[in-house]
N, CA, C and O atoms as a printed pandas DataFrame, in Angstrom:
     atom_number atom_name residue_name chain_id  residue_number  x_coord  y_coord  z_coord
0              1         N          MET        A               1    0.840   -1.177    0.000
1              2        CA          MET        A               1    0.000    0.000    0.000
2              3         C          MET        A               1    0.892    1.250    0.000
3              4         O          MET        A               1    1.966    1.281    0.599
4              5         N          ALA        A               2    0.402    2.256   -0.688
5              6        CA          ALA        A               2    1.166    3.495   -0.848
6              7         C          ALA        A               2    0.685    4.554    0.136
7              8         O          ALA        A               2   -0.472    4.561    0.557
8              9         N          GLU        A               3    1.591    5.435    0.485
9             10        CA          GLU        A               3    1.207    6.624    1.227
10            11         C          GLU        A               3    0.615    7.588    0.207
11            12         O          GLU        A               3    1.283    7.947   -0.763
12            13         N          LEU        A               4   -0.607    8.004    0.411
13            14        CA          LEU        A               4   -1.314    8.835   -0.556
14            15         C          LEU        A               4   -1.504   10.246   -0.026
15            16         O          LEU        A               4   -1.939   10.446    1.109
16            17         N          LYS        A               5   -1.175   11.216   -0.859
17            18        CA          LYS        A               5   -1.499   12.619   -0.567
18            19         C          LYS        A               5   -2.440   13.069   -1.670
19            20         O          LYS        A               5   -2.067   13.108   -2.842
20            21         N          CYS        A               6   -3.648   13.406   -1.288
21            22        CA          CYS        A               6   -4.652   13.821   -2.260
22            23         C          CYS        A               6   -4.825   15.333   -2.202
23            24         O          CYS        A               6   -5.216   15.885   -1.173
24            25         N          GLY        A               7   -4.533   15.989   -3.306
25            26        CA          GLY        A               7   -4.683   17.429   -3.400
26            27         C          GLY        A               7   -5.974   17.848   -4.080
27            28         O          GLY        A               7   -6.136   19.016   -4.433
28            29         N          VAL        A               8   -6.890   16.918   -4.267
29            30        CA          VAL        A               8   -8.166   17.209   -4.918
30            31         C          VAL        A               8   -9.163   17.583   -3.820
31            32         O          VAL        A               8   -9.935   16.753   -3.340
32            33         N          GLU        A               9   -9.120   18.850   -3.445
33            34        CA          GLU        A               9   -9.860   19.318   -2.277
34            35         C          GLU        A               9  -11.366   19.165   -2.383
35            36         O          GLU        A               9  -12.036   19.026   -1.360
36            37         N          ASN        A              10  -11.917   19.186   -3.582
37            38        CA          ASN        A              10  -13.374   19.077   -3.710
38            39         C          ASN        A              10  -13.844   17.653   -3.999
39            40         O          ASN        A              10  -14.971   17.455   -4.453
40            41         N          CYS        A              11  -12.991   16.659   -3.740
41            42        CA          CYS        A              11  -13.437   15.269   -3.824
42            43         C          CYS        A              11  -14.112   14.906   -2.510
43            44         O          CYS        A              11  -13.618   15.242   -1.434
44            45         N          GLY        A              12  -15.216   14.235   -2.603
45            46        CA          GLY        A              12  -15.963   13.834   -1.416
46            47         C          GLY        A              12  -15.237   12.857   -0.520
47            48         O          GLY        A              12  -15.604   12.699    0.644
48            49         N          TYR        A              13  -14.207   12.192   -1.040
49            50        CA          TYR        A              13  -13.429   11.244   -0.234
50            51         C          TYR        A              13  -12.223   11.895    0.428
51            52         O          TYR        A              13  -11.575   11.273    1.270
52            53         N          ASN        A              14  -11.906   13.139    0.062
53            54        CA          ASN        A              14  -10.732   13.819    0.595
54            55         C          ASN        A              14  -11.053   14.475    1.930
55            56         O          ASN        A              14  -11.997   15.255    2.053
56            57         N          GLN        A              15  -10.248   14.141    2.913
57            58        CA          GLN        A              15  -10.344   14.788    4.214
58            59         C          GLN        A              15   -8.917   15.003    4.706
59            60         O          GLN        A              15   -8.186   14.044    4.952
60            61         N          GLU        A              16   -8.528   16.262    4.849
61            62        CA          GLU        A              16   -7.186   16.623    5.313
62            63         C          GLU        A              16   -6.095   16.035    4.416
63            64         O          GLU        A              16   -5.082   15.542    4.913
64            65         N          ASN        A              17   -6.299   16.084    3.107
65            66        CA          ASN        A              17   -5.374   15.563    2.090
66            67         C          ASN        A              17   -5.158   14.058    2.160
67            68         O          ASN        A              17   -4.192   13.542    1.597
68            69         N          CYS        A              18   -6.042   13.357    2.840
69            70        CA          CYS        A              18   -6.034   11.895    2.902
70            71         C          CYS        A              18   -7.324   11.386    2.276
71            72         O          CYS        A              18   -8.297   12.129    2.151
72            73         N          CYS        A              19   -7.326   10.129    1.889
73            74        CA          CYS        A              19   -8.500    9.538    1.255
74            75         C          CYS        A              19   -9.271    8.689    2.256
75            76         O          CYS        A              19   -8.686    7.919    3.018
76            77         N          CYS        A              20  -10.582    8.840    2.243
77            78        CA          CYS        A              20  -11.451    8.077    3.133
78            79         C          CYS        A              20  -12.158    6.931    2.410
79            80         O          CYS        A              20  -13.047    6.297    2.979
80            81         N          LYS        A              21  -11.774    6.663    1.166
81            82        CA          LYS        A              21  -12.471    5.639    0.397
82            83         C          LYS        A              21  -11.995    4.225    0.735
83            84         O          LYS        A              21  -12.790    3.286    0.707
84            85         N          GLY        A              22  -10.733    4.068    1.047
85            86        CA          GLY        A              22  -10.212    2.737    1.354
86            87         C          GLY        A              22   -9.322    2.200    0.254
87            88         O          GLY        A              22   -8.319    1.541    0.527
88            89         N          ASP        A              23   -9.683    2.479   -0.992
89            90        CA          ASP        A              23   -8.866    2.122   -2.153
90            91         C          ASP        A              23   -9.284    3.020   -3.305
91            92         O          ASP        A              23  -10.401    3.538   -3.319
92            93         N          ILE        A              24   -8.396    3.207   -4.266
93            94        CA          ILE        A              24   -8.747    4.027   -5.425
94            95         C          ILE        A              24   -8.293    3.338   -6.703
95            96         O          ILE        A              24   -7.488    2.407   -6.681
96            97         N          MET        A              25   -8.829    3.819   -7.812
97            98        CA          MET        A              25   -8.448    3.335   -9.137
98            99         C          MET        A              25   -7.862    4.504   -9.908
99           100         O          MET        A              25   -8.516    5.532  -10.082
100          101         N          VAL        A              26   -6.622    4.347  -10.370
101          102        CA          VAL        A              26   -5.999    5.336  -11.244
102          103         C          VAL        A              26   -6.179    4.848  -12.676
103          104         O          VAL        A              26   -5.810    3.723  -13.013
104          105         N          GLY        A              27   -6.747    5.701  -13.504
105          106        CA          GLY        A              27   -6.948    5.379  -14.911
106          107         C          GLY        A              27   -5.855    5.972  -15.776
107          108         O          GLY        A              27   -5.116    6.860  -15.352
108          109         N          GLY        A              28   -5.766    5.469  -16.989
109          110        CA          GLY        A              28   -4.779    5.973  -17.938
110          111         C          GLY        A              28   -4.072    4.846  -18.654
111          112         O          GLY        A              28   -2.842    4.790  -18.677
112          113         N          GLN        A              29   -4.837    3.958  -19.231
113          114        CA          GLN        A              29   -4.284    2.754  -19.845
114          115         C          GLN        A              29   -3.159    3.060  -20.843
115          116         O          GLN        A              29   -2.190    2.304  -20.922
116          117         N          HIS        A              30   -3.271    4.142  -21.597
117          118        CA          HIS        A              30   -2.264    4.476  -22.608
118          119         C          HIS        A              30   -1.456    5.707  -22.205
119          120         O          HIS        A              30   -0.909    6.395  -23.066
120          121         N          ALA        A              31   -1.378    5.989  -20.906
121          122        CA          ALA        A              31   -0.712    7.200  -20.410
122          123         C          ALA        A              31    0.775    7.218  -20.759
123          124         O          ALA        A              31    1.476    6.209  -20.679
124          125         N          CYS        A              32    1.219    8.405  -21.148
125          126        CA          CYS        A              32    2.646    8.649  -21.410
126          127         C          CYS        A              32    3.192    9.701  -20.453
127          128         O          CYS        A              32    4.407    9.867  -20.346
128          129         N          ASP        A              33    2.308   10.413  -19.756
129          130        CA          ASP        A              33    2.709   11.383  -18.737
130          131         C          ASP        A              33    1.565   11.554  -17.737
131          132         O          ASP        A              33    0.483   10.995  -17.917
132          133         N          CYS        A              34    1.812   12.322  -16.700
133          134        CA          CYS        A              34    0.827   12.511  -15.623
134          135         C          CYS        A              34   -0.533   12.971  -16.134
135          136         O          CYS        A              34   -1.571   12.525  -15.646
136          137         N          GLY        A              35   -0.520   13.859  -17.110
137          138        CA          GLY        A              35   -1.759   14.421  -17.631
138          139         C          GLY        A              35   -2.658   13.415  -18.320
139          140         O          GLY        A              35   -3.832   13.692  -18.565
140          141         N          ASP        A              36   -2.118   12.256  -18.631
141          142        CA          ASP        A              36   -2.909   11.199  -19.273
142          143         C          ASP        A              36   -3.541   10.257  -18.256
143          144         O          ASP        A              36   -4.226    9.306  -18.633
144          145         N          THR        A              37   -3.316   10.515  -16.960
145          146        CA          THR        A              37   -3.878    9.676  -15.904
146          147         C          THR        A              37   -5.023   10.413  -15.217
147          148         O          THR        A              37   -5.212   11.609  -15.435
148          149         N          CYS        A              38   -5.776    9.711  -14.401
149          150        CA          CYS        A              38   -6.826   10.340  -13.599
150          151         C          CYS        A              38   -7.172    9.436  -12.424
151          152         O          CYS        A              38   -6.894    8.237  -12.444
152          153         N          CYS        A              39   -7.779   10.023  -11.407
153          154        CA          CYS        A              39   -8.304    9.231  -10.298
154          155         C          CYS        A              39   -9.755    8.902  -10.639
155          156         O          CYS        A              39  -10.642    9.746  -10.503
156          157         N          GLU        A              40   -9.983    7.690  -11.074
157          158        CA          GLU        A              40  -11.337    7.278  -11.469
158          159         C          GLU        A              40  -12.277    7.166  -10.280
159          160         O          GLU        A              40  -13.491    7.065  -10.460
160          161         N          SER        A              41  -11.737    7.180   -9.076
161          162        CA          SER        A              41  -12.555    7.094   -7.866
162          163         C          SER        A              41  -13.079    8.453   -7.418
163          164         O          SER        A              41  -13.844    8.528   -6.457
164          165         N          PHE        A              42  -12.683    9.524   -8.093
165          166        CA          PHE        A              42  -13.124   10.874   -7.750
166          167         C          PHE        A              42  -14.642   10.956   -7.700
167          168         O          PHE        A              42  -15.343   10.441   -8.571
168          169         N          SER        A              43  -15.130   11.618   -6.656
169          170        CA          SER        A              43  -16.555   11.888   -6.507
170          171         C          SER        A              43  -16.684   13.315   -5.994
171          172         O          SER        A              43  -16.224   13.628   -4.895
172          173         N          GLN        A              44  -17.303   14.173   -6.780
173          174        CA          GLN        A              44  -17.371   15.589   -6.414
174          175         C          GLN        A              44  -18.138   15.775   -5.110
175          176         O          GLN        A              44  -19.228   15.232   -4.927
176          177         N          ARG        A              45  -17.544   16.552   -4.212
177          178        CA          ARG        A              45  -18.161   16.846   -2.920
178          179         C          ARG        A              45  -19.416   17.680   -3.127
179          180         O          ARG        A              45  -19.435   18.602   -3.942
180          181         N          LYS        A              46  -20.427   17.358   -2.405
181          182        CA          LYS        A              46  -21.693   18.094   -2.431
182          183         C          LYS        A              46  -21.760   18.961   -1.182
183          184         O          LYS        A              46  -22.009   18.444   -0.093
184          185         N          GLY        A              47  -21.545   20.257   -1.313
185          186        CA          GLY        A              47  -21.559   21.157   -0.160
186          187         C          GLY        A              47  -20.421   20.849    0.791
187          188         O          GLY        A              47  -19.281   20.681    0.358
188          189         N          ASP        A              48  -20.713   20.772    2.082
189          190        CA          ASP        A              48  -19.701   20.479    3.094
190          191         C          ASP        A              48  -19.679   19.002    3.472
191          192         O          ASP        A              48  -18.928   18.612    4.366
192          193         N          SER        A              49  -20.478   18.178    2.815
193          194        CA          SER        A              49  -20.570   16.771    3.203
194          195         C          SER        A              49  -19.480   15.934    2.549
195          196         O          SER        A              49  -18.990   16.253    1.466
196          197         N          TYR        A              50  -19.117   14.863    3.228
197          198        CA          TYR        A              50  -18.156   13.893    2.708
198          199         C          TYR        A              50  -18.919   12.673    2.228
199          200         O          TYR        A              50  -19.977   12.343    2.764
200          201         N          THR        A              51  -18.379   11.999    1.211
201          202        CA          THR        A              51  -18.989   10.747    0.744
202          203         C          THR        A              51  -18.119    9.582    1.178
203          204         O          THR        A              51  -18.084    8.545    0.516
204          205         N          SER        A              52  -17.418    9.750    2.288
205          206        CA          SER        A              52  -16.417    8.778    2.699
206          207         C          SER        A              52  -17.026    7.426    3.024
207          208         O          SER        A              52  -18.125    7.323    3.569
208          209         N          SER        A              53  -16.274    6.392    2.670
209          210        CA          SER        A              53  -16.650    5.025    2.995
210          211         C          SER        A              53  -16.118    4.647    4.372
211          212         O          SER        A              53  -16.691    3.803    5.061
212          213         N          LEU        A              54  -15.008    5.287    4.766
213          214        CA          LEU        A              54  -14.386    5.007    6.049
214          215         C          LEU        A              54  -14.642    6.159    7.004
215          216         O          LEU        A              54  -14.840    7.295    6.573
216          217         N          PHE        A              55  -14.640    5.878    8.273
217          218        CA          PHE        A              55  -14.875    6.913    9.269
218          219         C          PHE        A              55  -13.689    7.867    9.359
219          220         O          PHE        A              55  -13.865    9.078    9.494
220          221         N          HIS        A              56  -12.484    7.314    9.284
221          222        CA          HIS        A              56  -11.279    8.116    9.417
222          223         C          HIS        A              56  -10.493    8.120    8.108
223          224         O          HIS        A              56  -10.427    7.107    7.411
224          225         N          PRO        A              57   -9.898    9.267    7.779
225          226        CA          PRO        A              57   -9.041    9.299    6.588
226          227         C          PRO        A              57   -7.802    8.445    6.818
227          228         O          PRO        A              57   -7.316    8.330    7.943
228          229         N          SER        A              58   -7.298    7.849    5.747
229          230        CA          SER        A              58   -6.138    6.977    5.847
230          231         C          SER        A              58   -4.975    7.554    5.047
231          232         O          SER        A              58   -5.168    8.032    3.929
232          233         N          ARG        A              59   -3.784    7.515    5.603
233          234        CA          ARG        A              59   -2.588    7.995    4.897
234          235         C          ARG        A              59   -2.060    6.934    3.934
235          236         O          ARG        A              59   -1.397    7.271    2.953
236          237         N          THR        A              60   -2.341    5.669    4.194
237          238        CA          THR        A              60   -1.926    4.605    3.281
238          239         C          THR        A              60   -3.173    3.985    2.671
239          240         O          THR        A              60   -4.216    3.867    3.313
240          241         N          ILE        A              61   -3.031    3.593    1.410
241          242        CA          ILE        A              61   -4.206    3.140    0.672
242          243         C          ILE        A              61   -3.793    2.162   -0.427
243          244         O          ILE        A              61   -2.680    2.237   -0.948
244          245         N          SER        A              62   -4.674    1.267   -0.766
245          246        CA          SER        A              62   -4.454    0.349   -1.881
246          247         C          SER        A              62   -4.844    1.069   -3.175
247          248         O          SER        A              62   -5.924    1.652   -3.271
248          249         N          ILE        A              63   -3.953    1.021   -4.164
249          250        CA          ILE        A              63   -4.207    1.723   -5.416
250          251         C          ILE        A              63   -4.163    0.740   -6.579
251          252         O          ILE        A              63   -3.114    0.180   -6.898
252          253         N          ASP        A              64   -5.314    0.541   -7.205
253          254        CA          ASP        A              64   -5.378   -0.211   -8.454
254          255         C          ASP        A              64   -5.019    0.767   -9.563
255          256         O          ASP        A              64   -5.402    1.935   -9.502
256          257         N          CYS        A              65   -4.292    0.310  -10.571
257          258        CA          CYS        A              65   -3.797    1.238  -11.575
258          259         C          CYS        A              65   -3.855    0.631  -12.973
259          260         O          CYS        A              65   -3.342   -0.461  -13.215
260          261         N          GLU        A              66   -4.490    1.364  -13.884
261          262        CA          GLU        A              66   -4.574    0.940  -15.284
262          263         C          GLU        A              66   -3.440    1.510  -16.134
263          264         O          GLU        A              66   -3.327    1.168  -17.311
264          265         N          ALA        A              67   -2.597    2.375  -15.557
265          266        CA          ALA        A              67   -1.505    3.010  -16.306
266          267         C          ALA        A              67   -0.351    2.015  -16.452
267          268         O          ALA        A              67    0.635    2.079  -15.718
268          269         N          THR        A              68   -0.488    1.114  -17.390
269          270        CA          THR        A              68    0.484    0.029  -17.551
270          271         C          THR        A              68    1.857    0.514  -17.992
271          272         O          THR        A              68    2.834   -0.224  -17.869
272          273         N          ASN        A              69    1.953    1.737  -18.503
273          274        CA          ASN        A              69    3.244    2.302  -18.900
274          275         C          ASN        A              69    3.986    2.944  -17.730
275          276         O          ASN        A              69    5.073    3.487  -17.925
276          277         N          CYS        A              70    3.436    2.896  -16.543
277          278        CA          CYS        A              70    4.069    3.510  -15.372
278          279         C          CYS        A              70    5.043    2.520  -14.737
279          280         O          CYS        A              70    4.742    1.336  -14.590
280          281         N          THR        A              71    6.189    3.020  -14.372
281          282        CA          THR        A              71    7.217    2.185  -13.762
282          283         C          THR        A              71    6.775    1.585  -12.429
283          284         O          THR        A              71    7.313    0.560  -12.009
284          285         N          TYR        A              72    5.805    2.206  -11.758
285          286        CA          TYR        A              72    5.331    1.723  -10.459
286          287         C          TYR        A              72    4.196    0.703  -10.574
287          288         O          TYR        A              72    3.755    0.157   -9.563
288          289         N          ASN        A              73    3.722    0.444  -11.785
289          290        CA          ASN        A              73    2.607   -0.471  -11.996
290          291         C          ASN        A              73    3.126   -1.900  -12.156
291          292         O          ASN        A              73    3.992   -2.167  -12.990
292          293         N          SER        A              74    2.596   -2.797  -11.360
293          294        CA          SER        A              74    2.901   -4.215  -11.484
294          295         C          SER        A              74    1.603   -4.982  -11.317
295          296         O          SER        A              74    1.003   -4.978  -10.242
296          297         N          ASN        A              75    1.175   -5.636  -12.378
297          298        CA          ASN        A              75   -0.080   -6.399  -12.355
298          299         C          ASN        A              75   -1.262   -5.547  -11.908
299          300         O          ASN        A              75   -2.081   -5.978  -11.097
300          301         N          TYR        A              76   -1.340   -4.322  -12.453
301          302        CA          TYR        A              76   -2.438   -3.386  -12.202
302          303         C          TYR        A              76   -2.528   -2.918  -10.748
303          304         O          TYR        A              76   -3.597   -2.515  -10.291
304          305         N          LYS        A              77   -1.432   -2.970  -10.037
305          306        CA          LYS        A              77   -1.338   -2.438   -8.675
306          307         C          LYS        A              77   -0.191   -1.445   -8.633
307          308         O          LYS        A              77    0.851   -1.667   -9.250
308          309         N          CYS        A              78   -0.378   -0.348   -7.905
309          310        CA          CYS        A              78    0.665    0.648   -7.753
310          311         C          CYS        A              78    1.603    0.213   -6.632
311          312         O          CYS        A              78    1.159   -0.136   -5.538
312          313         N          HIS        A              79    2.902    0.239   -6.915
313          314        CA          HIS        A              79    3.901   -0.155   -5.925
314          315         C          HIS        A              79    4.822    1.004   -5.549
315          316         O          HIS        A              79    5.915    0.777   -5.031
316          317         N          ALA        A              80    4.398    2.235   -5.802
317          318        CA          ALA        A              80    5.163    3.410   -5.369
318          319         C          ALA        A              80    5.030    3.538   -3.849
319          320         O          ALA        A              80    4.009    3.163   -3.272
320          321         N          ASP        A              81    6.061    4.064   -3.220
321          322        CA          ASP        A              81    5.998    4.289   -1.775
322          323         C          ASP        A              81    5.071    5.452   -1.434
323          324         O          ASP        A              81    4.378    5.434   -0.417
324          325         N          HIS        A              82    5.071    6.458   -2.300
325          326        CA          HIS        A              82    4.290    7.667   -2.069
326          327         C          HIS        A              82    3.605    8.081   -3.378
327          328         O          HIS        A              82    4.237    8.081   -4.435
328          329         N          VAL        A              83    2.332    8.429   -3.309
329          330        CA          VAL        A              83    1.566    8.827   -4.493
330          331         C          VAL        A              83    0.881   10.160   -4.219
331          332         O          VAL        A              83    0.267   10.358   -3.171
332          333         N          ASP        A              84    1.001   11.076   -5.190
333          334        CA          ASP        A              84    0.316   12.368   -5.132
334          335         C          ASP        A              84   -0.765   12.402   -6.199
335          336         O          ASP        A              84   -0.495   12.174   -7.378
336          337         N          ILE        A              85   -1.986   12.687   -5.779
337          338        CA          ILE        A              85   -3.089   12.898   -6.708
338          339         C          ILE        A              85   -3.379   14.390   -6.727
339          340         O          ILE        A              85   -3.570   15.003   -5.677
340          341         N          LYS        A              86   -3.411   14.968   -7.907
341          342        CA          LYS        A              86   -3.628   16.415   -8.072
342          343         C          LYS        A              86   -4.916   16.654   -8.843
343          344         O          LYS        A              86   -5.411   15.771   -9.544
344          345         N          GLY        A              87   -5.454   17.869   -8.702
345          346        CA          GLY        A              87   -6.667   18.236   -9.427
346          347         C          GLY        A              87   -7.394   19.384   -8.775
347          348         O          GLY        A              87   -8.574   19.273   -8.443
348          349         N          CYS        A              88   -6.696   20.490   -8.588
349          350        CA          CYS        A              88   -7.286   21.671   -7.964
350          351         C          CYS        A              88   -8.513   22.129   -8.760
351          352         O          CYS        A              88   -8.415   22.395   -9.958
352          353         N          GLY        A              89   -9.641   22.217   -8.105
353          354        CA          GLY        A              89  -10.875   22.666   -8.741
354          355         C          GLY        A              89  -11.559   21.630   -9.604
355          356         O          GLY        A              89  -12.478   21.970  -10.350
356          357         N          ALA        A              90  -11.143   20.376   -9.530
357          358        CA          ALA        A              90  -11.725   19.329  -10.370
358          359         C          ALA        A              90  -13.222   19.174  -10.128
359          360         O          ALA        A              90  -13.691   19.194   -8.991
360          361         N          ALA        A              91  -13.951   19.020  -11.213
361          362        CA          ALA        A              91  -15.382   18.745  -11.135
362          363         C          ALA        A              91  -15.693   17.380  -11.738
363          364         O          ALA        A              91  -16.834   16.921  -11.704
364          365         N          ASP        A              92  -14.661   16.736  -12.291
365          366        CA          ASP        A              92  -14.799   15.460  -12.987
366          367         C          ASP        A              92  -13.483   14.704  -12.816
367          368         O          ASP        A              92  -12.434   15.328  -12.656
368          369         N          CYS        A              93  -13.520   13.381  -12.847
369          370        CA          CYS        A              93  -12.292   12.603  -12.674
370          371         C          CYS        A              93  -11.247   12.926  -13.741
371          372         O          CYS        A              93  -10.050   12.813  -13.478
372          373         N          LYS        A              94  -11.670   13.320  -14.924
373          374        CA          LYS        A              94  -10.734   13.653  -16.010
374          375         C          LYS        A              94   -9.909   14.899  -15.693
375          376         O          LYS        A              94   -8.914   15.170  -16.365
376          377         N          GLU        A              95  -10.312   15.656  -14.676
377          378        CA          GLU        A              95   -9.583   16.859  -14.265
378          379         C          GLU        A              95   -8.629   16.569  -13.103
379          380         O          GLU        A              95   -8.083   17.490  -12.496
380          381         N          THR        A              96   -8.435   15.286  -12.802
381          382        CA          THR        A              96   -7.482   14.861  -11.779
382          383         C          THR        A              96   -6.330   14.138  -12.461
383          384         O          THR        A              96   -6.436   13.773  -13.632
384          385         N          GLU        A              97   -5.234   13.929  -11.747
385          386        CA          GLU        A              97   -4.118   13.168  -12.323
386          387         C          GLU        A              97   -3.258   12.588  -11.208
387          388         O          GLU        A              97   -3.237   13.085  -10.083
388          389         N          CYS        A              98   -2.558   11.532  -11.556
389          390        CA          CYS        A              98   -1.569   10.933  -10.667
390          391         C          CYS        A              98   -0.238   11.616  -10.964
391          392         O          CYS        A              98    0.397   11.340  -11.982
392          393         N          ALA        A              99    0.176   12.502  -10.072
393          394        CA          ALA        A              99    1.411   13.265  -10.279
394          395         C          ALA        A              99    2.654   12.409  -10.063
395          396         O          ALA        A              99    3.765   12.854  -10.350
396          397         N          THR        A             100    2.486   11.203   -9.569
397          398        CA          THR        A             100    3.601   10.296   -9.327
398          399         C          THR        A             100    3.935    9.470  -10.555
399          400         O          THR        A             100    4.994    8.846  -10.608
400          401         N          PHE        A             101    3.043    9.455  -11.548
401          402        CA          PHE        A             101    3.264    8.674  -12.766
402          403         C          PHE        A             101    4.665    8.910  -13.327
403          404         O          PHE        A             101    5.120   10.047  -13.448
404          405         N          LYS        A             102    5.328    7.820  -13.661
405          406        CA          LYS        A             102    6.664    7.889  -14.287
406          407         C          LYS        A             102    6.691    6.844  -15.398
407          408         O          LYS        A             102    6.577    5.646  -15.138
408          409         N          GLU        A             103    6.842    7.302  -16.622
409          410        CA          GLU        A             103    6.802    6.387  -17.757
410          411         C          GLU        A             103    7.968    5.396  -17.679
411          412         O          GLU        A             103    9.113    5.774  -17.429
412          413         N          SER        A             104    7.644    4.130  -17.898
413          414        CA          SER        A             104    8.687    3.087  -17.848
414          415         C          SER        A             104    9.355    2.893  -19.177
415          416         O          SER        A             104   10.249    2.057  -19.302
């Protein structure tokens, strides 16, 4: 499991830059750089409410990953020690990205 820092402040699973979902899916099957990836688990926050699945935010999380060109991807699982998800002002998962992506 990776240490996750989520910078997508308007995601319903984000609480204090941690994810409350339990696991996420990074998309980008044909990604060649960070901008070609996204957090497919993104869910836009509605007002001040959270859509969290877990009671407490977690700093470590299981990450499934479709970005097969990423050096950290092994059998569709992310094996990076630390992952940054970015997407300031995102209203859709396509406006997020895995900033840790590194083309293999």
